[in-house]
VOMIVO-571104 format. One record per residue: residue in three letters; x, y, z of N, C-alpha, C, O, CB in turn. Coordinates in steps of 0.05 Angstrom, whole numbers, padded with zeros to 5 digits, always signed. Glycine has a CB too. Layout:
# residues N
ALAXYZXYZXYZXYZXYZ/...
# end
This chain:
# residues 276
MET+00017-00024+00000+00000+00000+00000+00018+00025+00000+00037+00027+00015-00019+00000+00025/GLN+00010+00044-00017+00027+00068-00017+00019+00086+00006-00004+00088+00014+00024+00083-00044/PRO+00039+00100+00017+00033+00119+00040+00019+00144+00030+00021+00151+00006+00059+00126+00054/TYR+00006+00157+00048-00006+00183+00043+00008+00204+00060+00018+00198+00082-00037+00183+00049/VAL+00008+00229+00051+00019+00251+00066-00005+00268+00075-00022+00276+00059+00039+00268+00048/SER-00005+00274+00101-00026+00291+00112-00016+00319+00114+00006+00324+00126-00036+00281+00140/ALA-00031+00338+00104-00022+00366+00104-00046+00385+00106-00062+00388+00088-00006+00373+00078/ASN-00049+00397+00129-00070+00416+00134-00097+00406+00125-00113+00421+00113-00063+00442+00119/GLY-00103+00381+00132-00130+00370+00126-00132+00354+00100-00152+00341+00096-00150+00392+00125/ALA-00112+00356+00083-00112+00340+00059-00096+00314+00063-00076+00314+00078-00099+00356+00035/HIS-00105+00292+00050-00091+00267+00051-00083+00260+00023-00100+00252+00006-00109+00244+00065/ILE-00058+00263+00017-00048+00263-00010-00030+00238-00015-00011+00234+00000-00032+00288-00017/PRO-00036+00221-00035-00019+00199-00041+00010+00208-00045+00015+00227-00060-00029+00183-00065/ALA+00029+00195-00032+00057+00204-00032+00071+00202-00059+00091+00215-00064+00073+00189-00012/LEU+00060+00186-00077+00071+00184-00104+00049+00191-00124+00028+00179-00124+00081+00155-00109/GLY+00055+00211-00140+00036+00220-00161+00046+00214-00189+00070+00210-00193+00030+00249-00158/TYR+00028+00214-00208+00036+00211-00236+00033+00239-00249+00011+00250-00250+00018+00190-00251/GLY+00055+00250-00258+00055+00276-00270+00052+00275-00300+00062+00257-00313+00080+00291-00263/THR+00038+00294-00312+00032+00294-00340+00045+00317-00356+00037+00322-00379+00002+00294-00345/PHE+00064+00331-00343+00078+00352-00357+00093+00341-00382+00106+00320-00381+00099+00366-00338/ARG+00090+00355-00404+00102+00348-00430+00092+00321-00440+00106+00308-00457+00133+00346-00426/LEU+00069+00313-00432+00057+00288-00442+00037+00295-00463+00019+00311-00459+00044+00271-00419/SER+00041+00284-00487+00022+00290-00509-00006+00279-00502-00010+00263-00484+00033+00277-00536/GLY-00025+00289-00518-00053+00280-00514-00055+00250-00517-00069+00237-00501-00071+00294-00533/ALA-00043+00239-00537-00045+00210-00543-00032+00194-00520-00043+00174-00511-00032+00203-00570/ASP-00008+00203-00511+00005+00189-00489-00011+00191-00463-00012+00172-00448+00034+00201-00485/THR-00023+00215-00459-00039+00218-00435-00063+00199-00435-00069+00186-00415-00049+00247-00433/LEU-00076+00197-00458-00099+00179-00461-00091+00150-00455-00107+00134-00444-00112+00181-00489/ARG-00067+00143-00463-00058+00115-00460-00048+00110-00431-00053+00090-00419-00035+00109-00480/MET-00033+00130-00420-00019+00125-00395-00036+00130-00370-00033+00115-00350+00005+00143-00393/VAL-00055+00149-00370-00070+00154-00346-00087+00129-00337-00086+00122-00314-00090+00178-00351/PRO-00101+00116-00355-00115+00091-00346-00095+00070-00337-00100+00055-00318-00132+00080-00369/HIS-00072+00069-00351-00053+00048-00344-00042+00052-00316-00041+00033-00300-00029+00049-00364/VAL-00034+00077-00309-00022+00081-00283-00043+00078-00261-00037+00069-00239-00010+00109-00281/LEU-00068+00085-00266-00089+00081-00246-00094+00052-00242-00099+00043-00219-00115+00095-00255/GLN-00092+00036-00263-00096+00007-00259-00072-00005-00245-00074-00026-00232-00100-00006-00287/LEU-00048+00007-00248-00024-00002-00233-00027+00002-00203-00015-00012-00187+00001+00012-00243/GLY-00043+00023-00196-00045+00029-00167-00041+00059-00160-00046+00067-00138-00027+00013-00152/PHE-00031+00074-00179-00028+00103-00175-00056+00115-00168-00076+00106-00179-00016+00118-00200/ARG-00057+00133-00148-00082+00146-00142-00080+00176-00141-00098+00190-00130-00092+00136-00115/HIS-00059+00187-00152-00053+00216-00151-00045+00224-00179-00024+00215-00189-00032+00224-00129/ILE-00060+00240-00193-00055+00249-00220-00051+00279-00220-00068+00294-00209-00077+00240-00240/ASP-00029+00288-00232-00023+00317-00232-00023+00327-00261-00009+00317-00278+00005+00322-00219/THR-00039+00348-00266-00039+00362-00292-00040+00392-00287-00036+00401-00265-00063+00352-00309/ALA-00044+00407-00309-00045+00436-00307-00058+00447-00332-00057+00434-00353-00017+00448-00303/GLN-00070+00470-00330-00082+00483-00353-00060+00486-00375-00066+00482-00399-00094+00510-00346/ALA-00036+00494-00367-00015+00499-00386-00004+00474-00400+00009+00477-00421+00008+00513-00372/TYR-00010+00451-00390+00000+00427-00403-00016+00419-00428-00007+00404-00445-00001+00403-00383/GLY-00040+00430-00431-00056+00425-00454-00067+00397-00456-00075+00388-00478-00040+00431-00478/ASN-00068+00383-00433-00078+00355-00435-00099+00349-00414-00104+00325-00407-00055+00336-00431/GLU-00112+00369-00403-00133+00364-00382-00155+00346-00394-00165+00329-00380-00144+00390-00372/ALA-00163+00351-00419-00185+00336-00430-00178+00306-00432-00194+00289-00426-00193+00346-00458/GLU-00153+00300-00440-00144+00273-00442-00141+00260-00414-00146+00236-00410-00118+00271-00457/VAL-00133+00276-00394-00132+00266-00367-00160+00258-00358-00163+00237-00346-00120+00287-00347/GLY-00179+00275-00364-00207+00269-00356-00217+00243-00370-00230+00227-00357-00225+00292-00363/GLU-00211+00241-00395-00219+00216-00410-00205+00192-00399-00217+00170-00396-00213+00219-00440/GLY-00180+00195-00392-00164+00173-00382-00175+00163-00355-00175+00139-00349-00135+00181-00379/ILE-00183+00182-00338-00194+00174-00312-00220+00159-00316-00225+00139-00303-00199+00200-00294/GLN-00237+00169-00334-00262+00155-00340-00257+00127-00351-00272+00108-00344-00279+00171-00359/ALA-00237+00124-00368-00231+00099-00381-00218+00079-00362-00217+00055-00368-00213+00103-00405/SER-00208+00088-00339-00192+00071-00322-00209+00051-00306-00199+00030-00298-00177+00088-00302/GLY-00235+00057-00302-00251+00040-00286-00247+00045-00256-00261+00033-00239-00246+00012-00292/VAL-00229+00064-00249-00225+00070-00221-00244+00092-00212-00248+00111-00227-00195+00079-00216/ASN-00256+00088-00189-00275+00107-00178-00263+00135-00175-00241+00138-00164-00286+00098-00151/ARG-00276+00155-00186-00265+00183-00184-00260+00190-00155-00240+00204-00150-00286+00203-00196/ALA-00276+00182-00137-00272+00189-00109-00246+00178-00097-00237+00188-00076-00296+00179-00092/ASP-00235+00157-00110-00210+00145-00100-00185+00158-00112-00163+00151-00105-00210+00116-00106/ILE-00189+00178-00129-00167+00191-00143-00163+00219-00133-00182+00234-00129-00172+00191-00174/PHE-00137+00225-00127-00130+00253-00119-00121+00267-00144-00099+00261-00155-00108+00253-00096/LEU-00137+00286-00153-00132+00300-00179-00124+00329-00174-00138+00344-00161-00157+00298-00197/THR-00100+00336-00185-00090+00363-00182-00089+00377-00209-00081+00364-00229-00062+00363-00169/THR-00097+00402-00211-00091+00418-00234-00082+00446-00224-00083+00452-00200-00116+00421-00253/LYS-00073+00462-00244-00061+00488-00237-00071+00510-00255-00078+00505-00278-00030+00486-00239/VAL-00074+00534-00243-00083+00557-00258-00059+00572-00270-00040+00578-00255-00100+00576-00239/TRP-00061+00578-00296-00039+00592-00308-00039+00622-00301-00060+00632-00293-00040+00588-00339/VAL-00016+00635-00304-00012+00662-00293-00030+00683-00307-00034+00704-00295+00016+00670-00296/ASP-00040+00677-00331-00057+00697-00344-00086+00695-00334-00103+00710-00344-00056+00693-00375/LYS-00091+00678-00315-00118+00674-00304-00119+00681-00274-00136+00671-00260-00128+00645-00309/PHE-00101+00698-00265-00099+00704-00237-00119+00726-00228-00122+00731-00204-00071+00713-00230/GLY-00132+00740-00246-00154+00758-00239-00177+00742-00227-00180+00718-00234-00163+00774-00263/HIS-00192+00753-00208-00213+00739-00193-00232+00724-00212-00236+00700-00210-00228+00758-00175/ASP-00245+00740-00230-00265+00728-00248-00252+00708-00268-00264+00688-00275-00280+00750-00263/ALA-00228+00715-00277-00215+00698-00297-00207+00671-00284-00209+00650-00297-00189+00712-00308/LEU-00199+00672-00259-00191+00647-00246-00216+00629-00242-00215+00605-00247-00178+00652-00219/ILE-00238+00641-00233-00262+00625-00229-00272+00613-00256-00280+00590-00257-00285+00643-00216/ALA-00271+00629-00277-00280+00619-00303-00261+00597-00313-00270+00577-00325-00280+00642-00324/SER-00235+00600-00307-00216+00580-00317-00219+00554-00302-00214+00532-00313-00187+00590-00313/VAL-00228+00555-00277-00233+00530-00262-00257+00516-00274-00257+00491-00276-00239+00536-00232/GLU-00278+00531-00281-00301+00518-00295-00292+00504-00321-00301+00482-00327-00322+00540-00302/GLU-00274+00517-00335-00264+00505-00360-00248+00480-00354-00251+00459-00368-00246+00525-00376/SER-00231+00481-00333-00216+00457-00326-00234+00434-00318-00229+00411-00326-00196+00464-00303/LEU-00254+00440-00302-00273+00419-00293-00287+00406-00317-00291+00382-00318-00294+00430-00274/LYS-00294+00422-00336-00308+00412-00360-00289+00393-00375-00297+00371-00383-00317+00435-00379/LYS-00264+00402-00379-00244+00385-00393-00238+00360-00377-00236+00338-00389-00218+00401-00398/LEU-00236+00362-00351-00229+00339-00334-00253+00321-00329-00250+00299-00318-00218+00349-00308/LYS-00276+00329-00338-00301+00313-00336-00307+00306-00307-00313+00283-00301-00298+00287-00353/THR-00305+00325-00290-00310+00321-00261-00323+00346-00250-00321+00368-00262-00283+00314-00246/ASP-00336+00344-00227-00348+00368-00215-00331+00380-00193-00339+00399-00180-00375+00362-00205/TYR-00307+00369-00188-00288+00381-00169-00260+00371-00175-00256+00350-00187-00297+00374-00140/VAL-00240+00387-00167-00213+00377-00166-00205+00375-00137-00214+00391-00120-00193+00395-00183/ASP-00187+00357-00131-00178+00354-00103-00159+00375-00095-00158+00383-00071-00165+00327-00100/LEU-00143+00386-00114-00123+00406-00108-00120+00425-00131-00116+00416-00154-00096+00393-00100/LEU-00121+00451-00126-00117+00471-00146-00094+00489-00137-00093+00499-00115-00143+00488-00150/LEU-00074+00492-00155-00050+00507-00149-00048+00532-00167-00057+00532-00190-00026+00490-00152/LEU-00036+00553-00156-00027+00576-00172+00000+00567-00184+00018+00560-00169-00024+00602-00155/HIS+00003+00566-00211+00024+00552-00224+00052+00564-00220+00071+00550-00214+00019+00550-00253/TRP+00054+00591-00222+00078+00606-00218+00071+00632-00205+00049+00642-00209+00094+00610-00244/PRO+00089+00644-00189+00082+00670-00178+00083+00693-00199+00065+00710-00198+00101+00677-00155/ALA+00102+00692-00217+00103+00710-00240+00101+00740-00232+00093+00756-00248+00081+00704-00259/GLY+00110+00747-00208+00109+00775-00200+00082+00786-00194+00079+00810-00190+00122+00791-00220/HIS+00061+00769-00194+00034+00779-00190+00029+00786-00160+00041+00774-00142+00013+00757-00198/ALA+00013+00807-00156+00003+00811-00129-00015+00788-00122-00031+00778-00138-00013+00839-00127/LEU-00013+00778-00097-00026+00753-00089-00055+00756-00078-00070+00736-00079-00010+00739-00069/PRO-00063+00779-00067-00090+00779-00055-00113+00770-00074-00130+00755-00066-00096+00807-00046/GLU-00112+00778-00100-00134+00771-00118-00135+00742-00125-00156+00729-00121-00131+00787-00144/PRO-00113+00729-00134-00115+00701-00139-00120+00683-00115-00134+00663-00116-00089+00691-00153/VAL-00108+00691-00092-00113+00675-00068-00142+00678-00059-00155+00658-00050-00094+00684-00045/GLY-00154+00701-00062-00182+00705-00057-00200+00688-00075-00220+00677-00066-00190+00734-00060/ALA-00192+00687-00101-00207+00670-00120-00205+00641-00113-00224+00626-00116-00197+00676-00148/LEU-00181+00631-00105-00178+00604-00096-00198+00597-00074-00211+00576-00074-00149+00598-00086/ASN-00200+00616-00055-00219+00612-00033-00248+00611-00042-00265+00597-00031-00215+00633-00012/ALA-00254+00627-00063-00281+00628-00074-00288+00601-00086-00311+00591-00082-00284+00650-00095/VAL-00270+00588-00100-00276+00562-00113-00277+00540-00092-00291+00520-00096-00256+00556-00135/VAL-00263+00543-00070-00265+00524-00048-00293+00526-00036-00307+00506-00032-00243+00528-00026/LYS-00302+00551-00031-00328+00555-00019-00350+00545-00037-00371+00535-00027-00333+00585-00014/ALA-00346+00547-00063-00366+00538-00082-00366+00507-00086-00384+00496-00100-00362+00551-00109/GLY-00347+00493-00073-00347+00464-00074-00334+00453-00099-00335+00429-00104-00375+00453-00072/LYS-00321+00470-00115-00309+00461-00140-00280+00451-00135-00269+00437-00152-00308+00484-00160/VAL-00269+00458-00113-00241+00451-00106-00240+00443-00077-00251+00457-00059-00222+00475-00112/ARG-00227+00421-00071-00226+00412-00043-00203+00425-00027-00206+00432-00004-00223+00382-00042/HIS-00180+00427-00041-00156+00438-00027-00142+00457-00047-00145+00455-00071-00137+00416-00018/ILE-00126+00475-00035-00112+00495-00051-00082+00496-00043-00075+00488-00021-00124+00523-00049/GLY-00066+00506-00061-00038+00508-00056-00025+00526-00077-00038+00539-00093-00024+00481-00054/VAL+00002+00525-00077+00018+00541-00095+00039+00523-00108+00044+00501-00099+00031+00565-00080/SER+00052+00534-00128+00073+00520-00142+00095+00540-00149+00090+00562-00159+00062+00506-00168/ASN+00120+00532-00144+00143+00549-00151+00144+00576-00136+00154+00595-00146+00143+00555-00181/PHE+00133+00576-00112+00134+00600-00095+00158+00598-00077+00166+00576-00067+00108+00603-00078/ASN+00171+00620-00071+00193+00621-00052+00181+00623-00024+00156+00625-00021+00213+00644-00057/VAL+00198+00623-00003+00188+00623+00024+00170+00647+00030+00149+00644+00041+00211+00621+00044/ALA+00180+00671+00023+00164+00695+00029+00137+00695+00015+00117+00703+00027+00180+00720+00021/GLN+00137+00687-00010+00111+00686-00025+00092+00665-00014+00068+00670-00011+00116+00680-00055/MET+00103+00642-00006+00087+00621+00006+00074+00631+00032+00051+00627+00037+00103+00596+00011/GLN+00091+00644+00048+00081+00654+00074+00060+00676+00070+00041+00679+00085+00104+00664+00091/GLU+00064+00693+00050+00045+00714+00044+00018+00701+00035-00003+00710+00045+00055+00733+00021/ALA+00019+00681+00018-00005+00668+00009-00020+00655+00032-00044+00656+00034+00001+00647-00013/ILE-00005+00642+00050-00017+00630+00074-00032+00651+00090-00054+00646+00099+00005+00616+00092/GLY-00019+00674+00094-00031+00695+00110-00056+00707+00097-00073+00718+00111-00011+00717+00114/LEU-00057+00706+00071-00080+00718+00056-00104+00699+00055-00126+00707+00048-00072+00726+00028/SER-00100+00673+00060-00120+00653+00054-00136+00644+00078-00124+00638+00099-00106+00628+00041/ALA-00162+00644+00076-00179+00633+00097-00177+00603+00098-00175+00591+00119-00209+00641+00093/ALA-00177+00590+00074-00173+00561+00072-00144+00555+00074-00127+00570+00064-00185+00549+00045/PRO-00136+00533+00088-00108+00526+00090-00096+00518+00064-00108+00505+00047-00104+00504+00111/LEU-00071+00526+00059-00056+00516+00036-00044+00489+00044-00036+00485+00067-00033+00536+00028/VAL-00043+00470+00025-00035+00443+00032-00009+00434+00018+00003+00415+00027-00056+00423+00024/THR+00000+00449-00003+00026+00442-00015+00038+00465-00029+00025+00485-00036+00022+00418-00035/ASN+00065+00464-00032+00079+00481-00051+00094+00461-00070+00111+00446-00061+00100+00501-00037/GLN+00087+00461-00095+00099+00443-00114+00124+00456-00126+00122+00477-00139+00079+00434-00136/VAL+00147+00444-00122+00172+00456-00131+00191+00435-00143+00188+00411-00139+00186+00470-00107/GLU+00210+00445-00159+00232+00428-00169+00247+00417-00145+00255+00432-00127+00251+00444-00188/TYR+00252+00391-00145+00268+00379-00124+00280+00353-00133+00265+00335-00143+00251+00375-00098/HIS+00306+00351-00130+00320+00327-00138+00347+00326-00122+00353+00346-00108+00325+00326-00169/PRO+00362+00305-00125+00387+00303-00108+00407+00326-00113+00424+00330-00095+00400+00277-00114/PHE+00406+00340-00135+00426+00360-00141+00417+00388-00132+00432+00407-00136+00432+00360-00170/LEU+00394+00390-00120+00383+00416-00112+00375+00416-00082+00358+00401-00074+00358+00424-00129/ASP+00389+00433-00067+00382+00435-00038+00358+00453-00035+00359+00477-00040+00407+00446-00022/GLN+00335+00442-00027+00311+00457-00023+00304+00459+00007+00281+00462+00014+00288+00444-00038/SER+00324+00457+00024+00318+00457+00053+00303+00483+00063+00287+00480+00080+00344+00454+00068/PRO+00309+00507+00052+00294+00530+00062+00263+00527+00058+00248+00532+00077+00303+00555+00049/ILE+00255+00520+00034+00226+00518+00029+00214+00493+00042+00191+00494+00051+00221+00516-00002/ILE+00229+00471+00044+00219+00448+00058+00215+00453+00087+00194+00446+00099+00239+00424+00054/THR+00234+00467+00100+00232+00473+00128+00208+00492+00134+00193+00488+00153+00258+00486+00139/ALA+00205+00512+00117+00184+00532+00120+00156+00519+00116+00137+00524+00130+00187+00555+00101/ALA+00155+00501+00096+00129+00487+00090+00122+00469+00114+00099+00470+00123+00131+00470+00064/ARG+00141+00454+00124+00135+00436+00147+00125+00453+00171+00106+00445+00184+00160+00420+00155/ALA+00138+00475+00176+00130+00492+00199+00102+00502+00196+00088+00506+00217+00150+00515+00201/ALA+00092+00505+00172+00065+00515+00167+00045+00493+00161+00022+00498+00156+00065+00535+00143/GLY+00054+00468+00163+00036+00445+00159+00031+00438+00130+00014+00421+00125+00010+00451+00172/LEU+00047+00450+00112+00043+00443+00083+00061+00420+00076+00082+00415+00088+00050+00468+00066/SER+00053+00405+00055+00071+00386+00042+00087+00401+00021+00081+00423+00013+00054+00363+00030/ILE+00108+00387+00013+00123+00396-00011+00119+00374-00032+00124+00350-00027+00154+00401-00005/THR+00110+00382-00056+00108+00363-00078+00131+00368-00097+00135+00389-00108+00080+00367-00093/ALA+00147+00347-00101+00172+00349-00116+00167+00342-00145+00157+00320-00152+00193+00331-00105/TYR+00174+00360-00164+00174+00353-00192+00203+00354-00202+00220+00365-00189+00156+00372-00208/PHE+00207+00342-00226+00234+00341-00238+00253+00324-00220+00277+00330-00219+00245+00369-00243/ALA+00243+00304-00207+00259+00288-00188+00283+00275-00202+00303+00270-00190+00242+00267-00175/MET+00280+00269-00229+00302+00257-00243+00321+00277-00255+00340+00270-00269+00290+00240-00266/ALA+00317+00303-00248+00336+00324-00257+00340+00323-00287+00363+00326-00296+00362+00322-00242/ASP+00319+00320-00302+00320+00319-00331+00339+00297-00340+00353+00300-00360+00329+00346-00342/GLY+00340+00275-00326+00356+00252-00333+00384+00251-00321+00398+00231-00324+00358+00251-00363/LYS+00392+00273-00308+00420+00274-00297+00425+00253-00275+00447+00244-00271+00425+00301-00286/VAL+00403+00244-00261+00407+00225-00240+00418+00198-00250+00432+00183-00236+00381+00220-00225/PHE+00412+00192-00275+00417+00165-00285+00447+00159-00289+00455+00136-00291+00403+00160-00311/THR+00463+00180-00290+00492+00176-00294+00508+00182-00269+00532+00180-00269+00502+00194-00317/ASP+00494+00189-00247+00509+00196-00223+00520+00170-00209+00505+00152-00204+00491+00211-00203/PRO+00546+00170-00203+00558+00145-00192+00547+00138-00164+00544+00115-00158+00587+00149-00190/VAL+00542+00158-00148+00532+00152-00120+00504+00139-00122+00499+00119-00109+00530+00179-00104/LEU+00487+00150-00139+00460+00139-00142+00462+00111-00155+00447+00093-00147+00443+00157-00159/LYS+00480+00108-00174+00483+00081-00187+00493+00060-00167+00484+00037-00168+00502+00083-00211/ASP+00511+00069-00149+00521+00050-00129+00499+00041-00109+00496+00018-00103+00544+00063-00113/ILE+00483+00061-00100+00461+00055-00082+00441+00037-00095+00431+00017-00083+00448+00081-00071/ALA+00434+00043-00120+00415+00027-00135+00425-00002-00138+00410-00021-00135+00409+00039-00163/GLY+00451-00005-00145+00463-00031-00148+00462-00047-00122+00455-00071-00122+00491-00029-00157/ALA+00469-00034-00100+00469-00047-00074+00441-00056-00066+00437-00076-00052+00481-00029-00053/LYS+00421-00041-00074+00393-00047-00067+00380-00066-00086+00358-00076-00081+00377-00021-00065/GLY+00392-00070-00109+00379-00085-00130+00355-00070-00142+00335-00082-00149+00370-00112-00120/ARG+00358-00044-00144+00336-00026-00153+00347-00009-00176+00371-00007-00180+00325-00008-00130/SER+00328+00005-00189+00337+00024-00210+00343+00051-00196+00335+00056-00174+00314+00028-00231/VAL+00358+00067-00210+00364+00094-00200+00338+00110-00196+00335+00124-00176+00383+00109-00220/ALA+00319+00108-00215+00294+00122-00212+00280+00114-00187+00269+00131-00172+00276+00116-00237/GLN+00279+00088-00180+00266+00079-00156+00280+00090-00131+00267+00098-00112+00267+00048-00155/VAL+00307+00091-00132+00321+00102-00109+00315+00131-00105+00311+00140-00082+00352+00098-00113/VAL+00314+00147-00126+00309+00175-00124+00280+00181-00114+00276+00197-00096+00313+00189-00152/LEU+00261+00166-00125+00233+00170-00116+00230+00162-00087+00216+00175-00072+00214+00153-00134/ARG+00244+00140-00079+00243+00132-00051+00256+00153-00033+00245+00158-00011+00257+00105-00048/TRP+00278+00164-00042+00291+00185-00027+00272+00209-00022+00272+00220+00000+00317+00195-00042/VAL+00257+00216-00042+00238+00238-00038+00217+00231-00017+00213+00245+00002+00225+00246-00064/ILE+00203+00209-00022+00179+00203-00005+00187+00194+00023+00171+00194+00041+00162+00182-00018/GLN+00213+00186+00027+00221+00179+00053+00226+00203+00071+00230+00200+00095+00247+00162+00052/GLN+00226+00227+00059+00229+00251+00075+00201+00260+00085+00182+00259+00070+00242+00274+00058/ASP+00200+00269+00109+00175+00276+00122+00160+00298+00107+00170+00320+00102+00180+00285+00151/GLY+00135+00292+00099+00118+00312+00087+00123+00317+00057+00113+00336+00046+00121+00337+00101/LEU+00138+00299+00045+00145+00303+00017+00130+00283-00001+00126+00259+00006+00175+00300+00012/ILE+00122+00293-00025+00107+00278-00045+00124+00279-00070+00135+00299-00077+00078+00290-00049/ALA+00125+00257-00084+00141+00256-00109+00122+00253-00133+00104+00236-00132+00162+00233-00109/LEU+00127+00268-00154+00113+00264-00180+00132+00248-00198+00155+00256-00201+00104+00291-00193/SER+00122+00227-00210+00137+00212-00229+00124+00215-00256+00099+00216-00258+00140+00181-00221/LYS+00140+00217-00277+00129+00221-00304+00143+00203-00324+00167+00203-00326+00131+00250-00313/THR+00128+00188-00338+00139+00171-00360+00117+00166-00380+00093+00166-00373+00151+00145-00349/ALA+00125+00162-00405+00106+00154-00426+00108+00124-00431+00096+00114-00450+00111+00170-00452/GLY+00122+00109-00414+00126+00081-00418+00113+00064-00396+00116+00069-00373+00155+00074-00420/GLU+00098+00044-00405+00084+00027-00385+00103+00012-00366+00098+00011-00342+00067+00006-00400/ALA+00125+00002-00376+00144-00013-00359+00157+00005-00338+00159-00002-00315+00165-00027-00376/ARG+00164+00029-00347+00177+00048-00329+00156+00057-00307+00164+00061-00284+00187+00073-00344/ALA+00131+00061-00315+00111+00069-00296+00108+00047-00274+00106+00054-00250+00084+00073-00310/ALA+00108+00022-00282+00106+00000-00262+00131+00000-00244+00128-00004-00219+00104-00027-00276/GLU+00154+00005-00255+00179+00007-00239+00177+00030-00219+00184+00028-00196+00203+00011-00258/ASN+00168+00053-00229+00165+00077-00212+00146+00072-00188+00150+00083-00167+00156+00101-00228/PHE+00126+00056-00193+00106+00051-00171+00117+00031-00151+00106+00030-00128+00080+00041-00183/ALA+00137+00016-00158+00147-00006-00140+00168+00005-00121+00191-00005-00121+00158-00029-00157/ILE+00161+00024-00104+00180+00036-00086+00171+00035-00057+00183+00048-00039+00185+00066-00094/PHE+00151+00019-00052+00139+00019-00024+00148-00005-00008+00140-00009+00015+00109+00019-00026/ASP+00165-00022-00021+00173-00047-00007+00203-00047+00000+00214-00069+00005+00167-00071-00025/PHE+00215-00024+00000+00243-00022+00010+00247+00006+00022+00232+00024+00018+00263-00027-00013/GLU+00269+00008+00038+00276+00033+00050+00305+00039+00045+00321+00021+00042+00269+00033+00080/LEU+00312+00065+00045+00340+00073+00044+00349+00077+00073+00334+00087+00090+00343+00099+00027/SER+00374+00069+00078+00385+00073+00105+00391+00103+00110+00391+00119+00091+00411+00056+00108/ARG+00396+00110+00135+00402+00137+00141+00427+00146+00126+00429+00168+00116+00407+00140+00172/ASP+00447+00128+00124+00472+00135+00110+00467+00139+00080+00478+00157+00067+00493+00113+00114/GLU+00449+00122+00068+00442+00125+00040+00428+00151+00035+00433+00166+00016+00425+00101+00030/MET+00409+00158+00053+00394+00184+00050+00414+00207+00051+00413+00225+00035+00373+00186+00073/ALA+00433+00205+00071+00452+00227+00074+00471+00229+00050+00477+00251+00041+00469+00222+00099/ALA+00479+00206+00039+00497+00207+00016+00483+00220-00008+00496+00235-00023+00505+00178+00008/ILE+00457+00216-00011+00442+00228-00033+00440+00259-00028+00443+00274-00047+00414+00216-00036/HIS+00435+00266-00003+00434+00295+00003+00460+00310-00004+00459+00333-00010+00427+00299+00033/THR+00482+00296-00001+00508+00309-00006+00512+00316-00036+00531+00330-00043+00531+00292+00003/LEU+00495+00306-00054+00498+00311-00083+00489+00339-00091+00495+00348-00113+00483+00290-00098/ALA+00475+00353-00073+00465+00380-00080+00488+00399-00086+00509+00398-00072+00447+00391-00057/ARG+00484+00416-00105+00504+00435-00112+00492+00463-00118+00468+00464-00125+00521+00425-00136/PRO+00507+00484-00116+00496+00511-00119+00483+00516-00146+00464+00531-00147+00518+00531-00115/ASP+00493+00503-00167+00481+00508-00194+00462+00485-00202+00458+00480-00225+00503+00510-00215/GLY+00450+00472-00182+00433+00449-00187+00406+00455-00199+00393+00437-00209+00430+00434-00163/ARG+00396+00479-00196+00369+00485-00206+00368+00484-00236+00386+00494-00250+00360+00513-00196/ILE+00347+00472-00246+00343+00469-00275+00321+00487-00286+00324+00499-00307+00337+00440-00282/VAL+00299+00490-00271+00275+00503-00281+00273+00531-00268+00267+00533-00244+00250+00486-00274/SER+00277+00552-00284+00275+00579-00273+00268+00599-00295+00285+00616-00302+00301+00587-00259/PRO+00244+00596-00307+00238+00613-00330+00235+00642-00323+00221+00650-00304+00212+00603-00343/ALA+00248+00659-00339+00247+00688-00335+00218+00698-00337+00203+00689-00355+00265+00703-00355/GLY+00210+00716-00320+00183+00727-00320+00163+00710-00305+00141+00720-00299+00174+00729-00348/LEU+00170+00685-00298+00152+00668-00282+00163+00662-00255+00149+00663-00235+00147+00642-00297/ALA+00190+00657-00254+00202+00648-00229+00207+00671-00210+00211+00694-00218+00229+00634-00235/PRO+00207+00665-00184+00213+00685-00164+00243+00687-00160+00259+00673-00173+00199+00679-00137/VAL+00252+00704-00141+00279+00703-00131+00280+00679-00112+00267+00679-00091+00287+00730-00117/TRP+00296+00659-00119+00296+00634-00103+00311+00638-00076+00329+00654-00074+00309+00612-00119/ASP+00302+00622-00057+00316+00623-00031+00343+00609-00033+00345+00588-00045+00298+00609-00009/ALA+00363+00622-00021+00390+00610-00021+00391+00588+00001+00382+00592+00023+00412+00631-00016/ALA+00402+00565-00007+00404+00543+00012+00427+00549+00032+00432+00533+00050+00409+00516-00002/
# end
């Protein structure tokens, strides 16, 4: 059984299937497949252009909608109050559901936060969204959003992998009762050639991907998103609940972080990141 992370009233499966950069056809094929494998957490976004296929895939899976934790994100051009509410209606229509479990503001993008955070609360009150959170926010922005929101925030979804020290945001999120949802855990493929990770994987009889995903979810309050367009890799990614990394192995992976480890930082969207 996969573990769940509890965060400010939300119970979130610790391993999610992410659909970033997944084509419509791959989404239609993979979403039912991963749900049948046992995944219960699906992550998409308006900006990914595949919400409709995610919705079709969920329907085709035969898995009860109530058993699935479904996340989507509002793009930065919809942060006005009315625009955000309208965009949620559009997402629900595409996703073929009357609610999402988690709605995130996708990037801070230099926007003033009172209006979009107020709109998040409006869609929670309307029953269209169960939980709310943010993505790619730094500590100050996350804390500002928490202070502005009547409903509790439950996650900050950020880039996180062995080469990036995210301790400032992880510590701040834990202190506020939020989870951290890690994306880009494979560091755009860089993990697969790292000798430390390869050694640990060899000693465990596991793949590097399994070791990295396990490293994420073994940390308190952390959720990992895994993304693949391959059925065999998806099954491998899901098979991480029957082993543990030792304290020394966890520590060895933490030592891989380096100052230039961040990969995702688009100009005009990203904040000033917290220094580790």
